[in-house]
C-alpha positions as CSV (number, residue, x, y, z in Angstrom):
1,M,0.0,0.0,0.0
2,S,1.2,3.5,-0.8
3,T,2.5,5.4,2.2
4,M,2.2,8.9,0.6
5,N,-0.1,11.8,1.3
6,E,0.0,15.4,0.1
7,D,2.3,16.5,2.9
8,I,4.8,13.7,2.1
9,V,4.7,14.4,-1.6
10,R,5.3,18.1,-0.9
11,N,8.3,17.2,1.3
12,I,9.7,15.0,-1.6
13,V,9.3,17.9,-4.1
14,V,11.0,20.5,-2.0
15,T,13.9,18.4,-0.6
16,A,14.8,16.1,-3.5
17,N,18.4,16.5,-4.7
18,K,17.9,14.1,-7.6
19,P,15.1,14.0,-10.2
20,I,12.1,12.0,-9.0
21,V,9.6,10.2,-11.2
22,F,6.0,9.7,-10.0
23,R,4.6,6.9,-12.2
24,K,0.9,7.3,-13.0
25,F,0.6,9.9,-10.3
26,V,-1.7,12.2,-12.3
27,N,-3.8,9.5,-13.8
28,T,-6.7,10.7,-11.8
29,W,-6.6,14.2,-13.3
30,P,-9.4,14.6,-15.8
31,L,-7.0,16.1,-18.3
32,S,-5.0,12.8,-18.4
33,S,-7.9,11.0,-19.9
34,W,-8.7,13.6,-22.6
35,N,-8.4,12.2,-26.2
36,V,-7.5,14.1,-29.4
37,E,-11.2,14.9,-30.0
38,K,-11.5,16.4,-26.6
39,W,-8.4,18.6,-27.0
40,T,-9.6,19.7,-30.4
41,T,-12.8,20.9,-28.7
42,I,-10.9,22.6,-25.9
43,F,-9.0,24.7,-28.4
44,G,-11.8,25.2,-30.9
45,N,-11.0,27.6,-33.7
46,K,-8.3,29.4,-31.6
47,E,-5.1,29.9,-33.7
48,I,-2.0,29.1,-31.8
49,P,1.7,29.7,-32.8
50,F,3.9,26.6,-33.3
51,R,7.7,26.8,-33.4
52,C,8.7,24.8,-36.5
53,M,11.9,23.3,-37.8
54,K,12.8,20.8,-40.6
55,K,13.1,17.4,-39.0
56,D,16.4,16.7,-40.8
57,F,18.1,19.9,-39.7
58,R,21.6,18.9,-38.6
59,S,24.1,21.2,-36.9
60,D,26.5,21.3,-33.9
61,E,24.6,24.3,-32.7
62,P,21.2,23.7,-31.1
63,C,18.0,24.6,-32.9
64,W,17.6,28.0,-31.2
65,E,14.2,29.5,-31.1
66,R,15.3,32.4,-33.3
67,R,16.2,30.1,-36.2
68,C,12.8,28.4,-36.1
69,E,9.8,29.5,-38.2
70,V,6.6,30.3,-36.3
71,K,3.4,29.1,-37.9
72,S,-0.1,29.8,-36.6
73,M,-2.8,27.1,-36.9
74,T,-5.7,25.7,-35.1
75,F,-5.2,22.6,-33.0
76,K,-7.2,20.5,-35.6
77,Q,-4.9,21.8,-38.4
78,F,-1.9,20.8,-36.2
79,I,-3.3,17.3,-35.8
80,D,-4.1,17.0,-39.5
81,N,-0.5,17.9,-40.3
82,L,1.2,15.4,-38.0
83,D,1.5,12.5,-40.5
84,T,2.6,14.6,-43.5
85,S,4.6,17.5,-42.2
86,E,8.4,17.6,-42.9
87,E,8.8,19.7,-39.8
88,W,8.5,19.2,-36.1
89,M,6.0,21.6,-34.4
90,Y,6.0,22.9,-30.9
91,F,3.6,25.1,-29.0
92,D,5.9,25.4,-26.0
93,Y,6.3,27.3,-22.8
94,K,2.9,29.0,-23.0
95,Y,1.2,30.2,-19.8
96,V,-2.3,28.8,-19.6
97,H,-3.8,32.1,-18.3
98,K,-2.7,33.9,-21.5
99,W,-4.6,31.5,-23.7
100,F,-7.6,30.5,-21.6
101,V,-9.9,32.2,-19.1
102,S,-11.1,31.0,-15.7
103,E,-14.4,29.8,-17.1
104,D,-12.7,27.5,-19.6
105,E,-12.6,23.7,-18.7
106,L,-8.9,23.4,-19.1
107,Y,-8.3,26.3,-16.7
108,K,-10.6,25.0,-14.1
109,D,-9.2,21.4,-14.2
110,I,-5.6,22.4,-13.4
111,S,-4.5,22.1,-9.8
112,W,-1.2,21.1,-8.2
113,K,-2.9,20.1,-4.9
114,D,-1.9,16.4,-5.2
115,F,1.7,17.6,-4.9
116,G,1.0,19.5,-1.7
117,F,0.5,22.9,-3.4
118,P,-3.2,23.7,-3.4
119,N,-2.7,27.3,-4.2
120,K,-0.9,26.5,-7.5
121,G,-3.3,26.4,-10.4
122,A,-3.7,27.4,-14.1
123,S,-2.3,30.9,-13.5
124,D,1.0,29.3,-12.4
125,T,1.1,26.7,-15.2
126,T,2.6,26.4,-18.6
127,L,1.4,24.2,-21.5
128,W,3.5,22.3,-23.9
129,I,2.1,20.7,-27.1
130,G,4.4,19.2,-29.7
131,S,4.8,16.7,-32.5
132,K,7.4,13.9,-32.7
133,G,10.9,15.3,-32.7
134,S,10.0,18.6,-31.2
135,H,12.4,19.5,-28.4
136,T,13.8,22.0,-26.0
137,P,17.6,22.6,-26.2
138,A,19.6,21.4,-23.2
139,H,19.5,24.1,-20.5
140,Q,19.3,24.9,-16.8
141,D,16.4,26.8,-15.3
142,T,17.8,29.7,-13.3
143,Y,14.9,29.7,-10.9
144,G,12.9,27.3,-8.8
145,V,12.0,23.6,-8.8
146,N,10.2,22.2,-11.8
147,I,7.2,19.9,-11.6
148,V,6.0,18.3,-14.9
149,A,2.8,16.4,-15.5
150,Q,2.6,14.3,-18.7
151,L,-0.9,14.2,-20.1
152,Y,-0.6,12.7,-23.6
153,G,2.2,10.8,-25.5
154,K,5.7,10.0,-24.5
155,K,8.4,12.5,-23.7
156,R,12.1,11.8,-23.1
157,W,14.1,13.7,-20.5
158,I,17.9,13.6,-20.4
159,L,19.1,15.1,-17.2
160,F,22.5,16.1,-15.7
161,P,23.5,17.3,-12.2
162,P,24.2,21.1,-11.9
163,E,28.0,20.6,-11.6
164,T,28.4,18.5,-14.8
165,G,31.3,19.6,-17.0
166,G,31.5,19.6,-20.8
167,L,28.0,20.9,-21.5
168,K,29.4,24.3,-22.6
169,P,27.1,26.7,-20.8
170,T,26.3,29.9,-22.6
171,R,24.1,33.0,-22.1
172,V,23.7,33.5,-25.9
173,P,20.9,33.5,-26.8
174,Y,20.1,35.3,-23.6
175,E,16.9,34.5,-21.6
176,E,16.5,35.4,-18.0
177,S,15.2,32.1,-17.0
178,S,17.6,29.8,-18.8
179,I,21.3,29.0,-19.1
180,Y,21.7,27.0,-22.4
181,S,24.2,24.3,-23.4
182,E,26.0,24.8,-26.8
183,L,25.6,21.1,-27.5
184,N,22.9,20.0,-30.0
185,F,21.4,16.8,-28.5
186,H,18.9,16.4,-31.3
187,C,20.8,15.9,-34.6
188,P,24.4,17.0,-34.1
189,S,27.1,16.9,-36.8
190,D,29.7,15.7,-34.3
191,L,29.0,12.9,-31.8
192,E,32.5,12.9,-30.3
193,Q,31.7,15.7,-27.8
194,F,29.0,13.6,-26.1
195,K,31.2,10.6,-25.3
196,H,32.9,12.1,-22.3
197,L,29.8,13.6,-20.6
198,T,29.2,12.0,-17.2
199,G,26.3,11.9,-14.8
200,A,23.5,11.7,-17.4
201,R,20.1,10.2,-16.3
202,V,17.3,9.3,-18.7
203,V,13.6,8.8,-18.2
204,D,10.6,8.5,-20.6
205,L,7.4,9.9,-19.3
206,T,4.1,8.6,-20.5
207,A,0.5,9.9,-19.9
208,G,-0.2,10.0,-16.2
209,D,3.5,10.3,-15.1
210,A,5.0,13.3,-13.3
211,L,8.6,14.4,-12.8
212,V,10.3,16.6,-10.3
213,V,13.4,18.4,-11.6
214,P,15.5,19.8,-8.7
215,R,16.9,23.3,-8.9
216,A,19.6,23.9,-11.6
217,W,19.6,20.3,-13.0
218,W,20.4,20.4,-16.7
219,H,17.8,18.9,-19.0
220,Y,17.2,18.1,-22.7
221,V,13.6,17.3,-23.5
222,Q,12.3,15.6,-26.7
223,N,8.8,14.5,-27.7
224,M,8.9,10.9,-28.8
225,D,5.3,10.2,-30.0
226,P,3.3,11.9,-32.8
227,L,1.4,14.0,-30.3
228,N,2.7,15.1,-26.9
229,I,1.0,17.3,-24.3
230,S,2.3,18.2,-20.9
231,L,1.9,20.8,-18.1
232,N,4.5,22.2,-15.7
233,T,4.9,24.7,-12.9
234,W,7.9,26.1,-11.1
235,L,8.1,26.3,-7.3
236,P,10.1,29.0,-5.6
237,H,13.5,27.9,-4.1
238,E,15.3,29.5,-1.2
239,K,18.2,30.5,-3.5
240,D,16.0,32.3,-5.9
241,T,16.4,35.7,-4.2
242,S,20.2,35.5,-4.7
243,T,19.8,34.3,-8.3
244,Q,17.4,37.2,-9.1
245,V,20.3,39.6,-8.3
246,S,22.6,37.7,-10.6
247,E,20.1,37.8,-13.4
248,A,19.4,41.5,-12.9
249,L,23.1,42.2,-13.2
250,I,23.4,40.0,-16.3
251,K,20.3,41.7,-17.9
252,I,21.9,45.1,-17.5
253,F,25.1,43.9,-19.1
254,V,23.4,42.2,-22.1
255,A,21.0,45.1,-22.6
256,Q,23.8,47.7,-22.9
257,I,25.6,45.5,-25.5
258,C,22.4,45.1,-27.5
259,K,21.6,48.9,-27.5
260,D,24.6,49.7,-29.6
261,L,24.4,46.9,-32.1
262,P,22.4,46.7,-35.4
263,E,18.9,45.3,-34.7
264,D,19.5,42.1,-36.8
265,T,22.7,41.4,-34.9
266,A,21.2,42.2,-31.4
267,K,18.4,39.7,-32.1
268,L,20.9,36.9,-32.5
269,L,22.1,37.5,-29.0
270,I,18.7,37.1,-27.3
271,N,15.7,34.8,-27.3
272,P,12.5,36.2,-28.9
273,N,10.8,36.6,-25.5
274,E,13.5,39.1,-24.6
275,D,13.1,41.3,-27.7
276,D,12.3,44.4,-25.6
277,I,15.6,44.3,-23.7
278,S,17.4,46.8,-26.0
279,V,14.6,49.4,-25.7
280,T,14.1,49.0,-21.9
281,P,15.3,52.3,-20.3
282,L,18.4,51.8,-18.1
283,V,16.6,53.4,-15.2
284,V,14.0,50.6,-15.3
285,L,16.7,47.9,-15.2
286,F,18.4,49.6,-12.3
287,L,15.1,49.8,-10.4
288,Q,14.7,46.0,-11.0
289,L,18.2,45.5,-9.6
290,E,17.5,47.7,-6.6
291,M,14.3,45.8,-5.8
292,V,15.8,42.3,-6.0
293,A,18.9,43.3,-4.1
294,K,16.8,44.7,-1.3
295,S,14.7,41.5,-1.2
296,Y,17.9,39.4,-1.0
297,L,19.4,41.4,1.8
298,D,16.1,41.4,3.8
299,N,15.9,37.6,3.3
300,R,19.5,37.1,4.3
301,R,18.9,39.0,7.6
302,K,15.8,36.9,8.3
303,T,17.7,33.7,7.6
304,R,20.6,34.6,9.9
305,R,18.2,35.4,12.7
306,A,16.5,32.0,12.2
307,K,19.8,30.1,12.1
308,R,20.8,31.6,15.5
309,Q,17.8,29.9,17.0
310,K,18.8,26.5,15.9
311,T,21.9,24.5,16.6
312,C,24.1,23.0,13.9
313,E,23.3,19.5,15.3
314,E,19.5,20.0,15.0
315,N,19.8,21.2,11.4
316,Q,22.1,18.2,10.4
317,S,19.6,15.8,12.1
318,A,16.6,17.2,10.2
319,T,18.4,17.1,6.9
320,E,19.5,13.5,7.3
321,S,16.0,12.5,8.4
322,G,14.5,14.0,5.3
323,E,16.9,12.2,3.0
324,L,16.3,8.8,4.7
325,N,12.5,9.2,4.4
326,I,12.7,9.9,0.7
327,E,14.9,6.9,0.1
328,A,12.5,4.7,2.0
329,L,9.6,6.0,0.0
330,I,11.4,5.2,-3.2
331,Q,12.2,1.7,-2.1
332,N,8.5,1.0,-1.4
333,E,7.3,-0.2,-4.8
334,C,3.7,0.7,-4.0
335,N,4.5,4.4,-4.1
336,K,5.6,4.0,-7.8
337,L,8.6,6.4,-7.3
338,E,11.8,6.2,-9.3
339,V,15.1,8.0,-9.7
340,P,15.9,8.1,-13.4
341,P,18.7,5.6,-14.0
342,P,22.2,6.8,-15.0
343,I,23.6,6.1,-18.4
344,T,27.1,6.1,-19.8
345,G,28.5,8.4,-22.4
346,E,28.4,5.6,-25.0
347,Q,24.7,5.0,-24.2
348,L,24.0,8.7,-24.6
349,V,25.7,8.6,-28.0
350,D,23.6,5.6,-29.0
351,M,20.4,7.6,-28.1
352,I,21.5,10.5,-30.2
353,R,22.4,8.2,-33.1
354,Q,18.8,7.0,-33.0
355,N,17.7,10.5,-33.8
356,L,20.1,10.8,-36.6
357,R,19.0,7.5,-38.1
358,E,15.3,8.5,-37.9
359,Y,15.4,12.1,-39.0
360,V,18.6,12.8,-41.1
361,N,19.1,12.3,-44.8
362,F,22.9,11.9,-45.0
363,E,22.9,12.1,-48.7
364,R,21.7,15.7,-48.6
365,P,24.5,18.2,-48.3
366,L,24.5,20.5,-45.3
367,H,23.1,24.0,-45.8
368,D,25.2,27.0,-44.9
369,D,23.2,27.7,-41.8
370,E,23.7,24.2,-40.6
371,I,27.5,24.5,-41.0
372,D,28.0,28.0,-39.7
373,G,25.2,28.3,-37.2
374,S,23.3,31.4,-36.3
375,T,25.7,32.8,-33.7
376,S,29.0,32.0,-35.5
377,S,29.4,35.6,-36.7
378,L,29.1,36.8,-33.0
379,C,32.3,35.2,-31.9
380,L,33.8,38.1,-29.9
381,T,30.5,39.5,-28.6
382,K,29.3,36.0,-27.5
383,A,32.7,35.3,-25.9
384,L,32.5,38.6,-24.0
385,I,29.0,38.0,-22.7
386,D,29.9,34.4,-21.6
387,A,33.1,35.6,-19.9
388,F,31.3,38.3,-17.9
389,T,28.3,36.2,-17.0
390,Q,30.1,33.2,-15.6
391,S,28.8,32.4,-12.1
392,N,32.2,33.0,-10.5
393,V,32.5,36.4,-12.0
394,I,28.9,37.4,-11.1
395,D,29.4,36.1,-7.6
396,I,32.3,38.5,-7.1
397,V,30.3,41.4,-8.4
398,K,27.4,40.5,-6.1
399,E,29.7,40.1,-3.1
400,N,31.2,43.6,-3.7
401,L,27.7,45.0,-4.4
402,F,26.2,43.7,-1.1
403,A,29.3,44.9,0.9
404,R,28.5,48.4,-0.3
405,L,24.8,48.1,0.2
406,S,24.8,46.4,3.6
């Protein structure tokens, strides 16, 4: 018999230091039983934008959002194109409240109560709808803990611990919420760079499954079935207030570089959802920095006061107890909990080869943009941004900033 309740699940979510899979955990959600016809009715004649890319596009650089074509279509048109389209299509990272209202059935049926967060609902949730082969480039989320609920189809997650080397982190293209990897996990030209990656874990989610991705874990996500639908929400993490200061500093730096570049060049440095960064007044960016810096310093003072009320021994005991409880819950098969299994570098390469075999026509010569990539002309600018935005550099800037503000 399962030993879990909402409080225990919440404890797993907030304390897990490895990804945790909840098999068939959201099977009871009405959304998990919706078929294609139901989803078609839910969207009706609403035109929605899909990010599209040729399935056989092969490059060492990831399929950045900027290089994809955006095509608007109804959900039914999307479904009708699944078998014939030469492109993968992705309606991704879309907040539910921007596409549906509180009276809509989809909006009303979303609740994260089963995970111990009854106040989290549609307004805190993003929707992901994609065809086979659609994917998100490998990246770290800069904020929070990620909870994913798979509603339809199969989706593959390749995950790496935060400290993993060899993933070539970059802030180009810039997006406040993401640190991208320069590696193309979908259809790369060179497989050699993947052989020495360590720490990878892989899991395939199917309808009814859920996944908790701890803070800062790298992840590459690809849709494996003709139709895939999932929801996710991010939960605040205690380190978010510090990260917000880092991101505010980085935003000021990137914005000032973009302001003095030609528009076409500046757009290559940023993701489309950051297009307004170069026209945002500097005073606004400084106000944002001031606000998050004050929040961090206030939070740090509160934390220090709280720590003085507890002994180191008590804190250590509580931490160990939480870890032991999670391990015991995972070992109880009735709970249907899993930690995604580790894979070797060779196994990772074999997975990527499967993509190449399925999608790539090796007899077709590579196009110029596949060889050069969209950011190859930005060599010095990109190197400058990545050099200044490294965590060790930003940490020094923050330390000096806080010393002067305290």
